[in-house]
ROLOGU-889386 format. One line per field, with one value per residue: x, y, z of N, C-alpha, C, O in turn. Coordinates in pm, whole numbers, m for minus. Layout:
! residues N
neast = (X	...)
nnorth = (Y	...)
nup = (Z	...)
caeast = (X	...)
canorth = (Y	...)
caup = (Z	...)
ceast = (X	...)
cnorth = (Y	...)
cup = (Z	...)
oeast = (X	...)
onorth = (Y	...)
oup = (Z	...)
***
This chain:
! residues 193
neast = (2511	2641	2877	3165	3345	3681	3906	4192	4359	4557	4743	4781	5016	4893	4857	4845	4953	5193	5388	5340	5273	5090	4938	4684	4479	4249	3980	3762	3476	3280	2968	2735	2590	2322	2366	2484	2419	2476	2584	2814	3093	3373	3593	3780	4066	4296	4560	4561	4268	4169	4279	4135	3912	3920	3975	3708	3526	3692	3575	3364	3307	3423	3455	3557	3847	4008	4185	4473	4618	4834	5173	5256	5520	5809	6010	5868	5878	5757	5808	5900	5823	5783	5752	5495	5361	5379	5224	4976	4884	4891	4657	4460	4424	4339	4067	3940	3952	3752	3541	3417	3319	3009	2904	3067	3029	2774	2823	2737	2928	3126	3039	2967	3264	3329	3180	3107	3264	3273	3449	3610	3470	3219	3094	3073	2866	2677	2593	2559	2309	2289	2286	2108	2064	2021	2260	2231	2099	2333	2497	2351	2335	2615	2681	2521	2676	2920	2924	3045	2981	2813	2626	2492	2395	2222	2003	1891	1746	1553	1390	1117	1007	979	1215	1406	1684	1668	1693	1674	1711	1877	2067	2215	2238	1983	1645	1621	1525	1314	1242	1403	1646	1983	2119	2259	2159	2261	2163	2085	2181	2401	2556	2570	2771)
nnorth = (7264	7594	7624	7778	7725	7835	7891	7970	7951	7794	8010	8212	8361	8661	8870	9172	9366	9410	9455	9441	9201	9019	8822	8636	8465	8171	8188	7979	7885	7715	7650	7638	7816	8034	8287	8300	8369	8172	7825	7695	7860	8008	8199	8411	8628	8914	9036	9361	9368	9258	9473	9647	9556	9515	9751	9887	9716	9819	10057	10059	9891	10081	10039	9768	9604	9488	9167	9179	9180	9040	9173	9387	9380	9541	9378	9139	8890	8725	8516	8377	8058	8040	8281	8360	8158	8216	8478	8417	8189	8407	8556	8385	8373	8546	8618	8384	8500	8728	8595	8508	8707	8824	9074	9149	9008	9048	9243	9361	9394	9222	8976	8999	9028	8751	8592	8662	8780	9085	9381	9609	9860	9836	9608	9835	10029	9815	9772	10016	10067	10151	10042	9764	9576	9350	9272	8982	8941	8929	8772	8530	8475	8520	8288	8104	8119	8031	7732	7521	7360	7094	6939	7146	7272	7062	7053	7311	7300	7142	7298	7496	7716	8006	8007	8068	8175	8510	8599	8763	9014	9324	9424	9162	9095	9045	9168	9358	9256	9270	9066	8874	8774	8892	8638	8728	9030	9373	9647	9963	10165	10106	9994	10186	10383)
nup = (m486	m566	m818	m1030	m1255	m1380	m1664	m1765	m2035	m2313	m2480	m2745	m2992	m3180	m3476	m3470	m3637	m3886	m3678	m3458	m3263	m3049	m2741	m2700	m2486	m2401	m2259	m2026	m1927	m1727	m1517	m1262	m1140	m1085	m1160	m1426	m1767	m1963	m1904	m1990	m2142	m2395	m2462	m2629	m2493	m2485	m2290	m2240	m2253	m1987	m1830	m1872	m1800	m1522	m1415	m1497	m1294	m1087	m1055	m1037	m807	m565	m288	m269	m254	m557	m703	m754	m1121	m1314	m1343	m1588	m1706	m1827	m1958	m2026	m2214	m2490	m2673	m2446	m2309	m2002	m1920	m2067	m1948	m1651	m1689	m1773	m1556	m1372	m1473	m1455	m1200	m1094	m1215	m1095	m820	m888	m948	m685	m592	m459	m557	m744	m922	m1021	m1207	m1524	m1721	m1676	m1720	m2003	m2094	m2022	m2189	m2438	m2729	m2744	m2824	m2559	m2610	m2710	m2521	m2314	m2472	m2484	m2206	m2106	m2244	m2540	m2757	m2968	m2871	m2595	m2295	m2223	m2496	m2637	m2513	m2567	m2841	m2884	m2843	m2994	m3217	m3188	m3159	m2947	m2758	m2745	m2596	m2439	m2656	m2741	m2557	m2545	m2796	m2698	m2584	m2599	m2864	m2752	m2634	m2796	m2950	m3138	m3452	m3643	m3651	m3786	m3618	m3608	m3342	m3208	m3111	m2836	m2515	m2250	m2093	m2085	m1880	m1698	m1550	m1228	m1152	m1098	m989	m1202	m1178	m1025	m1232	m1438	m1291)
caeast = (2595	2686	3028	3188	3491	3766	4003	4267	4458	4593	4802	4837	5055	4794	4930	4782	5010	5367	5485	5258	5200	5029	4889	4568	4422	4134	3884	3641	3354	3180	2932	2590	2574	2229	2432	2533	2333	2531	2654	2959	3117	3495	3652	3978	4099	4424	4605	4492	4120	4205	4341	3991	3793	3972	3965	3572	3508	3709	3496	3217	3291	3496	3462	3601	3972	4013	4304	4582	4675	5004	5250	5293	5672	5858	6076	5759	5868	5601	5868	5943	5707	5766	5682	5375	5244	5337	5124	4844	4807	4815	4501	4355	4400	4248	3909	3910	3892	3628	3418	3423	3255	2869	2916	3150	2919	2648	2838	2731	3038	3202	2942	2988	3403	3358	3097	3113	3372	3268	3565	3542	3405	3103	3075	3068	2762	2564	2573	2477	2180	2356	2251	1953	2068	2078	2330	2172	2091	2448	2591	2330	2402	2784	2703	2478	2734	3022	2874	3176	2927	2716	2542	2414	2307	2100	1920	1814	1672	1436	1314	1003	1061	998	1360	1499	1758	1622	1821	1652	1717	1973	2178	2284	2219	1849	1616	1639	1422	1353	1188	1566	1720	2107	2157	2232	2142	2275	2070	2108	2285	2530	2603	2634	2847)
canorth = (7377	7628	7630	7820	7660	7927	7793	8027	7817	7815	8137	8214	8476	8706	8952	9305	9403	9352	9525	9482	9071	9005	8699	8585	8365	8118	8181	7872	7910	7601	7664	7592	7938	8115	8464	8306	8306	8030	7765	7714	7965	7996	8306	8477	8775	8961	9121	9478	9364	9223	9567	9766	9503	9554	9908	9889	9653	9894	10213	10023	9863	10110	9955	9634	9549	9400	9154	9274	9147	8985	9281	9445	9442	9580	9264	9037	8838	8650	8389	8251	7998	8070	8426	8336	8069	8282	8586	8316	8176	8516	8607	8274	8375	8713	8546	8301	8573	8786	8545	8450	8832	8851	9217	9161	8863	9136	9345	9293	9396	9072	8851	9018	8994	8637	8485	8734	8860	9197	9473	9684	9971	9771	9591	9970	10049	9729	9796	10183	10060	10209	9884	9732	9399	9323	9189	8838	8902	8942	8621	8379	8539	8457	8098	8065	8139	7978	7625	7469	7262	7024	6900	7270	7271	6985	7118	7408	7231	7075	7403	7571	7845	8123	8033	8050	8319	8599	8615	8873	9176	9398	9445	9075	9026	9029	9286	9355	9172	9323	8919	8792	8781	8848	8610	8820	9139	9453	9786	10027	10301	10077	9989	10296	10467)
caup = (m426	m693	m846	m1138	m1309	m1525	m1701	m1811	m2130	m2480	m2528	m2890	m3070	m3279	m3502	m3512	m3775	m3856	m3611	m3340	m3217	m2868	m2695	m2630	m2396	m2408	m2118	m2017	m1789	m1715	m1387	m1289	m1094	m1178	m1220	m1552	m1852	m2048	m1848	m2044	m2225	m2446	m2552	m2610	m2432	m2469	m2160	m2219	m2183	m1864	m1738	m1916	m1725	m1399	m1424	m1515	m1209	m995	m1054	m1015	m663	m492	m165	m265	m286	m647	m716	m899	m1224	m1328	m1315	m1739	m1690	m1979	m1983	m2067	m2357	m2553	m2684	m2317	m2256	m1899	m1878	m2102	m1837	m1545	m1696	m1767	m1421	m1268	m1505	m1376	m1033	m1109	m1236	m963	m713	m901	m955	m589	m503	m564	m596	m854	m1027	m1095	m1333	m1645	m1789	m1630	m1807	m2122	m2089	m2025	m2232	m2540	m2835	m2794	m2761	m2452	m2643	m2750	m2372	m2234	m2507	m2430	m2047	m2078	m2323	m2651	m2847	m3011	m2784	m2444	m2252	m2219	m2626	m2665	m2465	m2604	m2983	m2921	m2787	m3092	m3331	m3117	m3080	m2913	m2633	m2802	m2479	m2387	m2784	m2773	m2427	m2590	m2893	m2673	m2546	m2693	m2934	m2693	m2553	m2895	m3035	m3218	m3578	m3756	m3648	m3848	m3577	m3592	m3223	m3190	m3036	m2661	m2482	m2126	m2038	m2054	m1733	m1728	m1428	m1119	m1217	m1040	m998	m1325	m1107	m1018	m1348	m1477	m1224)
ceast = (2636	2838	3036	3372	3587	3869	4057	4399	4493	4649	4821	4893	4962	4895	4829	4835	5126	5450	5464	5187	5180	4980	4755	4542	4288	4060	3752	3587	3291	3094	2791	2522	2460	2273	2458	2431	2338	2609	2780	2985	3249	3523	3763	3950	4260	4442	4566	4349	4104	4222	4214	3884	3837	3952	3816	3522	3589	3608	3381	3188	3427	3529	3546	3768	3980	4153	4354	4575	4827	5080	5227	5428	5712	5950	6040	5842	5798	5681	5952	5832	5665	5706	5535	5299	5237	5210	4977	4814	4758	4661	4399	4294	4309	4061	3882	3847	3789	3544	3343	3306	3099	2838	2943	3104	2821	2662	2819	2838	3093	3165	2987	3173	3396	3294	3036	3216	3364	3406	3489	3442	3233	3041	3025	2882	2649	2539	2504	2379	2169	2316	2117	1909	2111	2208	2321	2133	2242	2530	2511	2357	2539	2769	2655	2581	2881	3003	2977	3109	2793	2599	2447	2304	2160	2009	1826	1747	1506	1359	1221	1107	1073	1145	1441	1572	1654	1749	1786	1646	1858	2093	2265	2290	2093	1817	1607	1507	1385	1291	1295	1629	1887	2147	2136	2270	2164	2173	2134	2204	2400	2634	2655	2747	2989)
cnorth = (7420	7623	7705	7797	7783	7863	7923	7971	7912	7906	8115	8377	8513	8816	9103	9374	9354	9345	9526	9319	9088	8846	8714	8495	8299	8130	8092	7891	7768	7614	7612	7725	8012	8257	8420	8282	8210	7926	7701	7821	7985	8159	8344	8596	8793	9025	9238	9474	9345	9387	9641	9670	9512	9692	9944	9844	9755	10022	10208	10012	9905	10085	9840	9627	9453	9318	9202	9124	9137	9143	9329	9513	9474	9449	9149	9023	8704	8546	8317	8239	8028	8195	8421	8275	8149	8424	8485	8263	8326	8601	8491	8310	8483	8695	8511	8405	8678	8729	8460	8582	8849	8996	9265	9111	8964	9226	9291	9318	9267	8983	8896	8993	8826	8551	8555	8763	8959	9263	9563	9798	9955	9716	9719	10044	9951	9753	9926	10174	10137	10128	9876	9587	9416	9277	9051	8827	8861	8806	8540	8393	8467	8291	8031	8048	8058	7852	7508	7343	7210	7006	7018	7298	7249	7015	7236	7365	7216	7170	7397	7700	7973	8112	8040	8184	8409	8583	8702	9006	9256	9383	9310	9021	8992	9162	9245	9296	9166	9170	8856	8826	8793	8749	8686	8952	9272	9595	9889	10120	10230	10043	10112	10377	10437)
cup = (m586	m729	m989	m1130	m1411	m1555	m1785	m1941	m2267	m2529	m2642	m2930	m3183	m3331	m3552	m3605	m3765	m3717	m3421	m3292	m3052	m2895	m2648	m2559	m2412	m2245	m2089	m1903	m1784	m1530	m1391	m1182	m1174	m1243	m1359	m1684	m1949	m1912	m1833	m2150	m2263	m2547	m2511	m2578	m2462	m2293	m2135	m2194	m2082	m1832	m1731	m1797	m1564	m1337	m1382	m1337	m1094	m952	m1028	m860	m570	m360	m176	m315	m380	m639	m824	m1012	m1251	m1349	m1507	m1702	m1830	m2043	m2043	m2248	m2430	m2624	m2596	m2306	m2092	m1795	m1934	m1989	m1736	m1550	m1675	m1635	m1307	m1345	m1459	m1260	m1026	m1105	m1138	m839	m747	m883	m823	m480	m564	m581	m740	m988	m1077	m1136	m1465	m1731	m1786	m1689	m1972	m2171	m2071	m2133	m2367	m2623	m2824	m2735	m2665	m2488	m2654	m2624	m2323	m2355	m2510	m2290	m2017	m2182	m2460	m2773	m2863	m2938	m2666	m2379	m2288	m2392	m2698	m2643	m2520	m2751	m3040	m2905	m2899	m3226	m3279	m3073	m3074	m2819	m2660	m2699	m2470	m2536	m2779	m2674	m2484	m2720	m2842	m2610	m2648	m2755	m2888	m2639	m2655	m2935	m3114	m3321	m3653	m3757	m3726	m3772	m3600	m3410	m3146	m3114	m2882	m2632	m2306	m2055	m2006	m1946	m1773	m1593	m1268	m1136	m1123	m1078	m1164	m1298	m1063	m1127	m1425	m1417	m1232)
oeast = (2656	2914	2938	3466	3540	3923	3981	4519	4473	4623	4875	4833	4940	4991	4761	4762	5170	5534	5521	5064	5241	4978	4720	4622	4199	4100	3643	3643	3249	3162	2737	2402	2475	2230	2457	2371	2242	2688	2840	2901	3307	3483	3828	3853	4337	4356	4530	4299	4010	4110	4174	3796	3739	3918	3786	3485	3521	3580	3302	3103	3509	3642	3613	3790	3966	4243	4315	4541	4915	4998	5137	5453	5651	5954	6116	5855	5813	5604	6039	5744	5548	5655	5448	5197	5125	5135	4897	4703	4669	4585	4280	4178	4213	3972	3806	3738	3729	3453	3250	3248	3072	2727	2896	3123	2791	2575	2876	2836	3107	3244	3038	3198	3492	3347	2928	3305	3451	3465	3369	3348	3147	2931	2910	2795	2534	2418	2418	2352	2061	2324	2028	1806	2211	2272	2393	2134	2258	2603	2573	2419	2572	2839	2705	2559	2951	3047	2993	3173	2687	2488	2328	2186	2056	1897	1704	1655	1398	1248	1223	1214	1147	1194	1559	1510	1550	1866	1864	1596	1961	2199	2386	2345	2092	1898	1590	1408	1424	1302	1297	1665	1931	2227	2029	2387	2064	2125	2241	2295	2505	2756	2770	2818	3071)
onorth = (7348	7615	7702	7827	7808	7781	7979	7961	8027	7915	8009	8482	8432	8854	9117	9453	9280	9268	9571	9311	9153	8776	8797	8405	8379	8077	8134	7912	7734	7587	7559	7720	8048	8315	8518	8175	8167	7980	7663	7860	7989	8201	8327	8664	8697	9048	9258	9561	9412	9416	9693	9721	9515	9721	10005	9935	9763	10064	10298	10072	9828	10114	9815	9653	9337	9376	9245	9008	9214	9231	9254	9631	9436	9428	9069	9098	8589	8452	8234	8325	8038	8207	8472	8324	8180	8460	8486	8295	8349	8679	8509	8297	8494	8737	8577	8397	8726	8771	8380	8571	8877	9023	9350	9145	8951	9313	9191	9247	9204	8895	8813	8941	8774	8445	8514	8782	9008	9222	9594	9829	10036	9765	9709	10102	9991	9750	9945	10286	10182	10176	9941	9519	9479	9227	9003	8711	8781	8748	8437	8294	8405	8201	7923	7971	8028	7826	7422	7238	7257	7055	6997	7331	7313	6997	7243	7445	7247	7129	7329	7752	8055	8217	8019	8289	8353	8561	8733	9087	9202	9344	9330	8917	8924	9242	9135	9289	9070	9175	8784	8943	8720	8810	8696	8991	9286	9622	9853	10153	10293	10057	10127	10440	10508)
oup = (m684	m633	m1063	m1057	m1522	m1480	m1864	m1913	m2305	m2649	m2673	m2907	m3274	m3265	m3653	m3665	m3677	m3669	m3322	m3284	m2967	m2996	m2564	m2586	m2442	m2141	m2128	m1795	m1894	m1432	m1488	m1154	m1291	m1342	m1434	m1694	m2012	m1834	m1732	m2231	m2154	m2655	m2408	m2610	m2461	m2208	m2019	m2123	m2038	m1789	m1626	m1728	m1489	m1222	m1279	m1263	m992	m840	m1002	m794	m520	m322	m76	m433	m342	m579	m933	m987	m1215	m1376	m1544	m1677	m1930	m2164	m2098	m2344	m2391	m2645	m2624	m2295	m2054	m1684	m1863	m1940	m1698	m1459	m1580	m1595	m1225	m1288	m1433	m1219	m949	m1031	m1067	m783	m651	m812	m834	m372	m681	m627	m816	m1105	m1196	m1136	m1508	m1832	m1891	m1723	m2047	m2280	m2129	m2165	m2408	m2540	m2895	m2635	m2667	m2414	m2619	m2599	m2281	m2290	m2534	m2270	m1931	m2227	m2497	m2886	m2808	m2936	m2630	m2471	m2375	m2435	m2790	m2723	m2546	m2791	m3142	m2951	m2931	m3320	m3376	m2961	m3160	m2806	m2618	m2720	m2491	m2535	m2792	m2721	m2466	m2734	m2893	m2574	m2751	m2721	m2942	m2597	m2628	m2948	m3148	m3290	m3743	m3834	m3684	m3820	m3612	m3373	m3043	m3068	m2828	m2705	m2239	m1932	m1907	m1939	m1863	m1521	m1207	m1137	m1053	m1188	m1214	m1375	m1062	m1121	m1466	m1496	m1173)
***
């Protein structure tokens, strides 16, 4: 039976500049689902990136009622552990519900959000074919740079060289290869709308 485990954890205060600190959260994914290129991944995202993801998913799946994000309250205090944990729980519940919908799972933006550290602008460029690398290339490259999961890395070493990541491209993510699948793939029309 397929499963997808998602954890939103480890909130950390980051400083954009001296006047604008923000909190980001670690998103950990562990799955055996064919929809995912990598079976384990770990990225950090901030609240406004979740807002972007929800907007993009909603615009591509108009008939689906997406779950809400925790409200962006003007009284949110990043120094208040209760506020931070309440938001963390809301973000986790949002992702848990999203990951139960097969149509949403077919959106490449969701996979880039969960399995790379690309910015929203770079995710959009990748999904619309404006980069030298594919969605799968971006996910594989991020995983190879972020070696936190030795079990998966060891399995990869045992595979033949045809499955290895390309490191030779000047883009840093390797050339696009149409033979690499991005798990559950939607038609390009639904991804671009």
